[in-house]
MIKETOR-394201 format. One record per atom (N, C-alpha, C): atom name; x, y negated, z; residue in three letters. Coordinates in Angstrom, 1 decimal, decimal comma. Layout:
% residues N
(CA (X Y Z) Ala)
...
END
This chain:
% residues 147
(N (-4,8 12,0 -7,0) Met)
(CA (-4,5 11,2 -8,1) Met)
(C (-4,3 9,8 -7,6) Met)
(N (-3,2 9,2 -8,0) His)
(CA (-2,9 7,8 -7,6) His)
(C (-2,2 7,0 -8,7) His)
(N (-2,4 5,7 -8,7) Trp)
(CA (-1,8 4,8 -9,7) Trp)
(C (-1,8 3,4 -9,2) Trp)
(N (-1,1 2,5 -9,9) Lys)
(CA (-1,1 1,1 -9,5) Lys)
(C (-1,4 0,3 -10,8) Lys)
(N (-1,9 -0,9 -10,5) Glu)
(CA (-2,3 -1,9 -11,6) Glu)
(C (-1,8 -3,2 -11,1) Glu)
(N (-1,5 -4,1 -12,1) Pro)
(CA (-1,2 -5,5 -11,7) Pro)
(C (-2,4 -6,2 -11,2) Pro)
(N (-2,2 -7,0 -10,2) Tyr)
(CA (-3,3 -7,7 -9,5) Tyr)
(C (-4,1 -8,6 -10,5) Tyr)
(N (-5,4 -8,5 -10,4) Asp)
(CA (-6,3 -9,4 -11,2) Asp)
(C (-7,4 -9,8 -10,2) Asp)
(N (-7,5 -11,1 -10,0) Trp)
(CA (-8,4 -11,6 -8,9) Trp)
(C (-9,8 -11,4 -9,3) Trp)
(N (-10,2 -11,2 -10,6) Lys)
(CA (-11,5 -10,9 -11,0) Lys)
(C (-12,0 -9,5 -10,7) Lys)
(N (-11,0 -8,6 -10,7) Lys)
(CA (-11,3 -7,2 -10,6) Lys)
(C (-11,0 -6,6 -9,2) Lys)
(N (-10,0 -7,1 -8,5) His)
(CA (-9,5 -6,5 -7,3) His)
(C (-9,9 -7,3 -6,1) His)
(N (-10,5 -6,6 -5,1) Arg)
(CA (-10,9 -7,3 -3,9) Arg)
(C (-10,2 -6,6 -2,7) Arg)
(N (-9,7 -7,4 -1,8) Asn)
(CA (-9,0 -6,9 -0,6) Asn)
(C (-10,0 -6,5 0,5) Asn)
(N (-10,4 -5,3 0,5) Lys)
(CA (-11,4 -4,8 1,5) Lys)
(C (-10,8 -4,5 2,8) Lys)
(N (-9,5 -4,6 2,9) Met)
(CA (-8,8 -4,3 4,2) Met)
(C (-8,3 -5,7 4,8) Met)
(N (-9,0 -6,7 4,6) Trp)
(CA (-8,5 -8,0 5,1) Trp)
(C (-8,2 -7,9 6,6) Trp)
(N (-7,1 -8,6 7,0) Gly)
(CA (-6,7 -8,5 8,4) Gly)
(C (-5,7 -7,4 8,6) Gly)
(N (-5,6 -6,4 7,8) Glu)
(CA (-4,7 -5,3 7,9) Glu)
(C (-3,6 -5,5 6,9) Glu)
(N (-2,5 -6,0 7,4) Ser)
(CA (-1,3 -6,2 6,5) Ser)
(C (-1,8 -6,9 5,2) Ser)
(N (-2,4 -8,1 5,4) Ala)
(CA (-3,0 -8,8 4,3) Ala)
(C (-2,1 -9,3 3,3) Ala)
(N (-0,8 -9,5 3,6) Arg)
(CA (0,2 -10,0 2,7) Arg)
(C (0,6 -8,9 1,7) Arg)
(N (0,5 -9,2 0,4) Pro)
(CA (0,9 -8,3 -0,6) Pro)
(C (2,4 -8,1 -0,6) Pro)
(N (2,9 -7,1 -1,2) Asp)
(CA (4,3 -6,8 -1,3) Asp)
(C (5,0 -8,0 -2,0) Asp)
(N (6,1 -8,4 -1,5) Ala)
(CA (6,8 -9,6 -2,0) Ala)
(C (7,3 -9,5 -3,4) Ala)
(N (7,2 -10,6 -4,2) Ser)
(CA (7,6 -10,6 -5,6) Ser)
(C (8,4 -11,9 -5,8) Ser)
(N (9,4 -11,8 -6,6) Gln)
(CA (10,3 -13,0 -6,9) Gln)
(C (9,4 -14,1 -7,6) Gln)
(N (8,7 -13,6 -8,6) Asp)
(CA (7,9 -14,6 -9,4) Asp)
(C (6,6 -13,9 -9,8) Asp)
(N (5,5 -14,5 -9,3) Glu)
(CA (4,1 -13,9 -9,5) Glu)
(C (3,8 -13,8 -11,0) Glu)
(N (4,3 -14,8 -11,8) Lys)
(CA (3,9 -14,7 -13,2) Lys)
(C (4,7 -13,6 -14,0) Lys)
(N (6,0 -13,5 -13,7) Leu)
(CA (6,7 -12,4 -14,3) Leu)
(C (6,5 -11,1 -13,7) Leu)
(N (6,3 -11,0 -12,4) Asp)
(CA (6,2 -9,7 -11,7) Asp)
(C (5,0 -9,9 -10,7) Asp)
(N (3,7 -9,8 -11,2) Pro)
(CA (2,6 -9,9 -10,3) Pro)
(C (2,6 -8,8 -9,3) Pro)
(N (2,0 -9,0 -8,1) His)
(CA (2,0 -7,9 -7,1) His)
(C (1,0 -6,9 -7,6) His)
(N (1,3 -5,7 -7,2) Ser)
(CA (0,6 -4,5 -7,7) Ser)
(C (-0,5 -4,2 -6,7) Ser)
(N (-1,6 -3,6 -7,2) Val)
(CA (-2,7 -3,0 -6,4) Val)
(C (-2,6 -1,5 -6,6) Val)
(N (-2,6 -0,8 -5,4) Tyr)
(CA (-2,4 0,6 -5,4) Tyr)
(C (-3,7 1,3 -5,2) Tyr)
(N (-3,9 2,4 -6,0) Phe)
(CA (-5,2 3,2 -5,9) Phe)
(C (-4,9 4,6 -5,6) Phe)
(N (-5,7 5,2 -4,8) Val)
(CA (-5,7 6,7 -4,5) Val)
(C (-7,1 7,2 -4,6) Val)
(N (-7,3 8,2 -5,5) Arg)
(CA (-8,6 8,8 -5,6) Arg)
(C (-8,5 10,3 -5,1) Arg)
(N (-9,4 10,5 -4,1) Thr)
(CA (-9,5 11,9 -3,5) Thr)
(C (-10,9 12,1 -2,9) Thr)
(N (-11,3 13,3 -3,0) Cys)
(CA (-12,7 13,6 -2,4) Cys)
(C (-13,8 12,7 -2,9) Cys)
(N (-13,7 12,4 -4,2) Cys)
(CA (-14,8 11,6 -4,9) Cys)
(C (-14,8 10,2 -4,3) Cys)
(N (-13,7 9,7 -3,8) Phe)
(CA (-13,6 8,3 -3,3) Phe)
(C (-12,3 7,6 -3,8) Phe)
(N (-12,4 6,3 -4,1) Lys)
(CA (-11,3 5,6 -4,6) Lys)
(C (-10,9 4,6 -3,6) Lys)
(N (-9,7 4,7 -3,0) Phe)
(CA (-9,1 3,8 -2,1) Phe)
(C (-8,4 2,7 -2,9) Phe)
(N (-8,4 1,4 -2,4) Glu)
(CA (-7,7 0,3 -3,0) Glu)
(C (-6,9 -0,4 -2,0) Glu)
(N (-5,6 -0,5 -2,2) Phe)
(CA (-4,7 -1,1 -1,3) Phe)
(C (-3,9 -2,3 -2,0) Phe)
(N (-3,7 -3,4 -1,2) His)
(CA (-3,0 -4,5 -1,8) His)
(C (-1,5 -4,6 -1,3) His)
(N (-1,1 -3,6 -0,5) Ser)
(CA (0,2 -3,5 -0,1) Ser)
(C (0,5 -2,1 0,4) Ser)
(N (1,7 -1,7 0,5) Leu)
(CA (2,1 -0,4 1,0) Leu)
(C (1,8 -0,3 2,5) Leu)
(N (1,8 -1,4 3,2) Asp)
(CA (1,5 -1,5 4,6) Asp)
(C (0,0 -1,1 4,8) Asp)
(N (-0,8 -1,5 3,9) Gln)
(CA (-2,2 -1,1 4,0) Gln)
(C (-2,4 0,4 3,8) Gln)
(N (-1,7 0,9 2,9) Leu)
(CA (-1,7 2,4 2,7) Leu)
(C (-1,2 3,1 3,9) Leu)
(N (-0,1 2,6 4,5) Lys)
(CA (0,4 3,2 5,7) Lys)
(C (-0,7 3,2 6,9) Lys)
(N (-1,3 2,1 7,0) Ala)
(CA (-2,4 1,9 8,0) Ala)
(C (-3,5 2,9 7,8) Ala)
(N (-3,9 3,1 6,6) Cys)
(CA (-5,0 4,0 6,3) Cys)
(C (-4,5 5,5 6,5) Cys)
(N (-3,3 5,8 6,2) Leu)
(CA (-2,7 7,1 6,5) Leu)
(C (-2,7 7,3 8,0) Leu)
(N (-2,3 6,3 8,7) Asp)
(CA (-2,3 6,5 10,2) Asp)
(C (-3,7 6,7 10,7) Asp)
(N (-4,6 6,0 10,2) His)
(CA (-6,0 6,2 10,6) His)
(C (-6,5 7,6 10,4) His)
(N (-6,3 8,1 9,2) Phe)
(CA (-6,8 9,5 8,8) Phe)
(C (-5,9 10,6 9,4) Phe)
(N (-4,7 10,3 9,9) Ser)
(CA (-3,8 11,3 10,5) Ser)
(C (-4,3 11,7 11,9) Ser)
(N (-5,1 10,8 12,5) Arg)
(CA (-5,6 11,1 13,8) Arg)
(C (-6,9 11,9 13,7) Arg)
(N (-6,9 13,0 14,4) Lys)
(CA (-8,1 13,8 14,3) Lys)
(C (-9,2 13,2 15,1) Lys)
(N (-8,9 12,7 16,3) Ile)
(CA (-9,9 12,0 17,1) Ile)
(C (-9,6 10,5 17,1) Ile)
(N (-10,6 9,8 16,6) Gln)
(CA (-10,4 8,3 16,5) Gln)
(C (-10,6 7,6 17,8) Gln)
(N (-9,9 6,5 18,0) Pro)
(CA (-10,1 5,7 19,2) Pro)
(C (-11,4 4,9 19,1) Pro)
(N (-11,8 4,3 20,1) Thr)
(CA (-13,1 3,5 20,1) Thr)
(C (-13,1 2,5 19,0) Thr)
(N (-14,2 2,2 18,4) Ser)
(CA (-14,3 1,1 17,4) Ser)
(C (-14,7 -0,2 18,0) Ser)
(N (-14,9 -0,2 19,3) Arg)
(CA (-15,4 -1,4 20,0) Arg)
(C (-14,3 -2,4 20,0) Arg)
(N (-14,6 -3,6 19,6) Ile)
(CA (-13,7 -4,7 19,5) Ile)
(C (-13,6 -5,4 20,9) Ile)
(N (-12,4 -5,6 21,4) Arg)
(CA (-12,2 -6,2 22,7) Arg)
(C (-12,7 -7,7 22,6) Arg)
(N (-13,2 -8,2 23,7) Lys)
(CA (-13,8 -9,5 23,7) Lys)
(C (-12,8 -10,6 23,3) Lys)
(N (-11,5 -10,4 23,7) Lys)
(CA (-10,6 -11,4 23,4) Lys)
(C (-10,2 -11,4 21,9) Lys)
(N (-10,5 -10,3 21,2) Asp)
(CA (-10,1 -10,2 19,8) Asp)
(C (-11,3 -10,6 18,9) Asp)
(N (-12,5 -10,8 19,4) Leu)
(CA (-13,7 -11,1 18,6) Leu)
(C (-13,5 -12,4 17,8) Leu)
(N (-12,9 -13,5 18,3) Pro)
(CA (-12,7 -14,6 17,4) Pro)
(C (-12,0 -14,4 16,1) Pro)
(N (-11,1 -13,4 16,1) Lys)
(CA (-10,3 -13,1 14,9) Lys)
(C (-11,2 -12,5 13,8) Lys)
(N (-12,3 -11,9 14,2) Tyr)
(CA (-13,2 -11,3 13,2) Tyr)
(C (-14,4 -12,2 12,9) Tyr)
(N (-14,6 -13,2 13,6) Gly)
(CA (-15,6 -14,2 13,3) Gly)
(C (-17,0 -13,7 13,5) Gly)
(N (-17,3 -13,0 14,6) Gly)
(CA (-18,6 -12,6 14,9) Gly)
(C (-18,7 -11,8 16,1) Gly)
(N (-19,9 -11,2 16,3) Asp)
(CA (-20,2 -10,4 17,5) Asp)
(C (-20,0 -8,9 17,0) Asp)
(N (-20,0 -8,0 18,0) His)
(CA (-19,9 -6,6 17,7) His)
(C (-20,9 -6,1 16,7) His)
(N (-22,1 -6,6 16,7) Ser)
(CA (-23,1 -6,1 15,8) Ser)
(C (-23,0 -6,7 14,4) Ser)
(N (-22,1 -7,8 14,3) Glu)
(CA (-22,0 -8,5 13,0) Glu)
(C (-20,7 -8,1 12,2) Glu)
(N (-19,8 -7,4 12,9) Val)
(CA (-18,5 -7,2 12,3) Val)
(C (-18,3 -5,7 12,0) Val)
(N (-17,8 -5,5 10,8) Gln)
(CA (-17,3 -4,1 10,5) Gln)
(C (-15,9 -4,2 9,9) Gln)
(N (-15,0 -3,5 10,5) Arg)
(CA (-13,6 -3,5 10,0) Arg)
(C (-13,6 -2,5 8,9) Arg)
(N (-12,4 -2,5 8,2) Trp)
(CA (-12,3 -1,7 6,9) Trp)
(C (-12,6 -0,2 7,2) Trp)
(N (-12,1 0,4 8,3) Phe)
(CA (-12,3 1,8 8,5) Phe)
(C (-13,7 2,2 8,9) Phe)
(N (-14,5 1,2 9,3) Glu)
(CA (-15,9 1,4 9,7) Glu)
(C (-16,8 1,4 8,5) Glu)
(N (-16,3 0,9 7,3) Arg)
(CA (-17,1 0,8 6,1) Arg)
(C (-16,8 2,1 5,2) Arg)
(N (-15,9 2,9 5,6) Leu)
(CA (-15,6 4,1 4,8) Leu)
(C (-16,7 5,1 5,0) Leu)
(N (-16,9 6,0 3,9) Pro)
(CA (-17,9 7,0 4,1) Pro)
(C (-17,5 8,0 5,1) Pro)
(N (-18,5 8,4 5,9) Met)
(CA (-18,2 9,4 7,0) Met)
(C (-17,7 10,7 6,5) Met)
(N (-18,1 11,1 5,3) Lys)
(CA (-17,7 12,4 4,8) Lys)
(C (-16,2 12,5 4,7) Lys)
(N (-15,5 11,4 4,6) Leu)
(CA (-14,0 11,5 4,5) Leu)
(C (-13,4 11,9 5,8) Leu)
(N (-14,0 11,7 6,9) Met)
(CA (-13,5 12,1 8,2) Met)
(C (-13,9 13,6 8,6) Met)
(N (-14,7 14,2 7,8) Asp)
(CA (-15,0 15,6 8,0) Asp)
(C (-13,8 16,5 8,1) Asp)
(N (-13,8 17,5 8,9) Asn)
(CA (-12,6 18,3 9,1) Asn)
(C (-12,2 19,1 7,9) Asn)
(N (-13,1 19,2 6,9) His)
(CA (-12,7 19,9 5,7) His)
(C (-12,0 18,9 4,7) His)
(N (-12,4 17,7 4,7) Arg)
(CA (-11,9 16,7 3,7) Arg)
(C (-10,7 15,9 4,3) Arg)
(N (-10,7 15,6 5,6) Arg)
(CA (-9,7 14,8 6,2) Arg)
(C (-8,3 15,2 5,8) Arg)
(N (-7,9 16,6 5,9) Pro)
(CA (-6,6 17,0 5,5) Pro)
(C (-6,3 16,7 4,0) Pro)
(N (-7,2 16,8 3,2) Arg)
(CA (-7,0 16,5 1,7) Arg)
(C (-6,8 15,0 1,6) Arg)
(N (-7,5 14,2 2,3) Val)
(CA (-7,3 12,7 2,3) Val)
(C (-5,9 12,4 2,7) Val)
(N (-5,5 13,0 3,9) Val)
(CA (-4,1 12,7 4,4) Val)
(C (-3,0 13,1 3,4) Val)
(N (-3,2 14,3 2,8) Ala)
(CA (-2,2 14,8 1,8) Ala)
(C (-2,1 13,9 0,6) Ala)
(N (-3,3 13,4 0,1) Ala)
(CA (-3,3 12,5 -1,0) Ala)
(C (-2,6 11,2 -0,7) Ala)
(N (-3,0 10,6 0,5) Leu)
(CA (-2,4 9,3 0,9) Leu)
(C (-0,9 9,5 1,1) Leu)
(N (-0,4 10,5 1,7) Arg)
(CA (1,0 10,8 2,0) Arg)
(C (1,8 10,9 0,7) Arg)
(N (1,2 11,7 -0,3) Ser)
(CA (1,8 11,8 -1,6) Ser)
(C (1,9 10,5 -2,3) Ser)
(N (0,9 9,8 -2,3) Ala)
(CA (0,9 8,5 -3,0) Ala)
(C (1,9 7,5 -2,4) Ala)
(N (1,9 7,5 -1,0) Leu)
(CA (2,9 6,6 -0,4) Leu)
(C (4,3 6,9 -0,7) Leu)
(N (4,6 8,2 -0,8) Glu)
(CA (6,0 8,7 -1,1) Glu)
(C (6,3 8,3 -2,6) Glu)
(N (5,4 8,5 -3,5) Asp)
(CA (5,6 8,1 -4,9) Asp)
(C (5,8 6,6 -5,1) Asp)
(N (4,9 5,8 -4,4) Phe)
(CA (5,0 4,4 -4,6) Phe)
(C (6,3 3,9 -4,0) Phe)
(N (6,7 4,5 -2,9) Lys)
(CA (8,0 4,0 -2,3) Lys)
(C (9,2 4,3 -3,2) Lys)
(N (9,1 5,5 -3,9) Lys)
(CA (10,2 5,9 -4,8) Lys)
(C (10,2 4,9 -6,0) Lys)
(N (9,0 4,5 -6,5) Gln)
(CA (8,9 3,6 -7,6) Gln)
(C (9,5 2,2 -7,2) Gln)
(N (9,2 1,8 -5,9) Ala)
(CA (9,7 0,5 -5,4) Ala)
(C (11,2 0,5 -5,3) Ala)
(N (11,8 1,6 -4,8) Thr)
(CA (13,3 1,7 -4,7) Thr)
(C (13,9 1,7 -6,1) Thr)
(N (13,3 2,5 -7,0) Asn)
(CA (13,8 2,5 -8,4) Asn)
(C (13,8 1,1 -9,0) Asn)
(N (12,7 0,4 -8,8) Lys)
(CA (12,6 -1,0 -9,3) Lys)
(C (13,6 -1,9 -8,8) Lys)
(N (14,0 -1,7 -7,5) Ser)
(CA (15,0 -2,6 -6,9) Ser)
(C (16,4 -2,2 -7,3) Ser)
(N (16,6 -1,0 -7,8) Leu)
(CA (17,9 -0,6 -8,3) Leu)
(C (18,1 -1,0 -9,8) Leu)
(N (17,1 -1,4 -10,5) Gln)
(CA (17,3 -1,8 -11,9) Gln)
(C (18,2 -3,0 -11,9) Gln)
(N (18,9 -3,1 -13,1) Ala)
(CA (19,8 -4,2 -13,3) Ala)
(C (19,2 -5,6 -13,2) Ala)
(N (19,9 -6,5 -12,5) Lys)
(CA (19,4 -7,9 -12,3) Lys)
(C (20,0 -8,7 -13,5) Lys)
(N (19,3 -9,8 -13,9) Pro)
(CA (19,8 -10,6 -15,0) Pro)
(C (21,1 -11,3 -14,5) Pro)
(N (22,1 -11,3 -15,3) Gly)
(CA (23,4 -11,9 -15,0) Gly)
(C (24,4 -11,0 -14,3) Gly)
(N (23,9 -9,8 -13,9) His)
(CA (24,8 -8,9 -13,2) His)
(C (25,0 -7,7 -14,1) His)
(N (26,3 -7,2 -14,2) Arg)
(CA (26,6 -6,1 -15,0) Arg)
(C (27,0 -4,9 -14,1) Arg)
(N (26,4 -3,8 -14,3) Ser)
(CA (26,7 -2,7 -13,5) Ser)
(C (28,0 -2,1 -14,0) Ser)
(N (28,9 -1,7 -13,1) Pro)
(CA (30,2 -1,1 -13,5) Pro)
(C (30,0 0,2 -14,3) Pro)
(N (30,8 0,3 -15,3) Arg)
(CA (30,8 1,6 -16,1) Arg)
(C (32,0 2,4 -15,8) Arg)
(N (31,9 3,6 -16,2) Lys)
(CA (33,0 4,5 -15,9) Lys)
(C (34,2 4,0 -16,8) Lys)
(N (35,4 3,9 -16,1) Gly)
(CA (36,6 3,5 -16,8) Gly)
(C (36,8 2,0 -16,8) Gly)
(N (35,9 1,2 -16,2) Asp)
(CA (36,1 -0,3 -16,1) Asp)
(C (37,4 -0,7 -15,3) Asp)
(N (37,7 0,1 -14,3) Ala)
(CA (38,8 -0,2 -13,5) Ala)
(C (40,1 -0,1 -14,3) Ala)
(N (40,2 1,0 -15,1) Ser)
(CA (41,4 1,2 -15,9) Ser)
(C (41,5 0,1 -17,0) Ser)
(N (40,4 -0,3 -17,6) Arg)
(CA (40,4 -1,4 -18,5) Arg)
(C (40,9 -2,7 -17,9) Arg)
(N (40,5 -3,0 -16,7) Lys)
(CA (40,9 -4,2 -16,0) Lys)
(C (42,5 -4,2 -15,8) Lys)
(N (43,0 -3,1 -15,5) His)
(CA (44,5 -3,0 -15,3) His)
(C (45,2 -3,2 -16,6) His)
(N (44,7 -2,7 -17,7) Arg)
(CA (45,4 -2,8 -19,0) Arg)
(C (45,3 -4,3 -19,5) Arg)
(N (44,3 -5,0 -19,1) Leu)
(CA (44,2 -6,4 -19,6) Leu)
(C (45,1 -7,3 -18,8) Leu)
(N (45,4 -7,0 -17,6) Thr)
(CA (46,3 -7,9 -16,8) Thr)
(C (47,7 -7,6 -17,0) Thr)
END
């Protein structure tokens, strides 16, 4: 199950800070606020502030064997602490989601949600823009008759 909601700073928190932190671009935040994407699977609700975050999560769960979670010494200042003080977004997820029985369901749900959200985004971009008129069938013949 997946859905999206308009961003509300009181309700939505970006738990994946540092991972594609910029929300999807919008022409005007008042008229078209950025959306927050949700995916519910295996009794857990994921919250994403951009489709790039959803892709990063899908990439993480697509790997059966995870790389080391050790942060390189040169990258520690980016996270503002020591190894024992810092937890990245994927380290705060419940371990049950990485179980071999649940991980494929999580991957399927994330992949389905990403495809649907991408379709919605392309449909939104194809909608008529103010001041532009989409050509109708027979417009070319009308133009020739008027001239």
